[in-house]
N, C-alpha and C positions, 0 to 999 in steps of 0.2 A: 503493500500500499506505500508506504512511504518513498519507493522508488518511484513509483506513478506518480505521485504528486509533485517529486521534485523534475521528473520529467515535462512533468505539465507546467511548470513553473518556470522551466527554463525554455519552452516552445513558445511560450506567452511572453516571455522578456525578449526573444529573437525577434519574434513578430514585430513587438512594439519599437524594436531596433531597426529593423527593417523600413517599416511603417515612417520614423521618424525621419531616417536617409532620405527617404524619397520624399518626403513631404517638406524638407526643409533643403533641399539639394542646393536650390539657386542660393540661398544664402551661406550653407557651409561649403562649397566644391572651391573657393576661394583659400578657405583655413586649409582644406584638402591639399591642396594644390602648394600651399607653402610648406605644410607640415610633411608631405611627400614631392618633393622636388623633382623626381624621376618620373612622374606621371606627367605625359602629354596634352598637350589641349584637345588633340584625338580622342587619348584616354578619357579623359574626361567629358568627351561628348559622347563616347560609347558608354560609359559608364552610367550616367543619366541618372543617380540617385540608387542604381541596383546595388545591391550590398555584393549578391554574390559576384559581379562585375569587378566592383570596386576591388575585391577580396582575389579574385584570379590576377589583377592588374598589379596588385602589391605585391603577388607572389613571383609573377612574372620581372616584373622591375627590380625587384629586390631581391629577389631570392629566398622567400621566406616562406614556410612550411606552413601549410595549410592552420595550424591551431595558433603558429606565431600570428601570422597576419590576423587573424579571429581576436587573437588577446590585446593586438595593438593598435586594433580598427576599434574594440571594444573601450579601452582606456580614453582615446580618442573622445569618443562620443561622449563619455563620460566628463572629458576635460575641456571639451569646447564649448559648451553651455548650450548645446545641440537640441538636451534632452527637455521636454517641456516641464520637468520638475526642475530644472536648473536657471528657471527665472529669475531674473533680477529683483528687486525689490520694486523699481519702478514701472517693471512690467506689470506687476500683480496688483498695484495699486490702480483705486478708481480716481481718475481727475476730482481735483478738488474745485467746489463749485462755489461762485462767489454770491 
């Protein structure tokens, strides 16, 4: 039972991560190019926010193993303020009414 619950949590986290990457692609692709400078403009165009494409390009350009590429991307997503849970205070506050 515990293994099944853990697997479901991982699948849900994976789906959220993929959805967030696709949904915020226009905002974060510059950060991705800055972080992984070996990715070309053509690579970025091909990736189009698709996690599997990005992982494949990271493996191809940097020689990362699949697990390493996944770990590095997960760390990037956590640190880049890409996740909706990482919104700044000003993004979550309502505008002040006068």
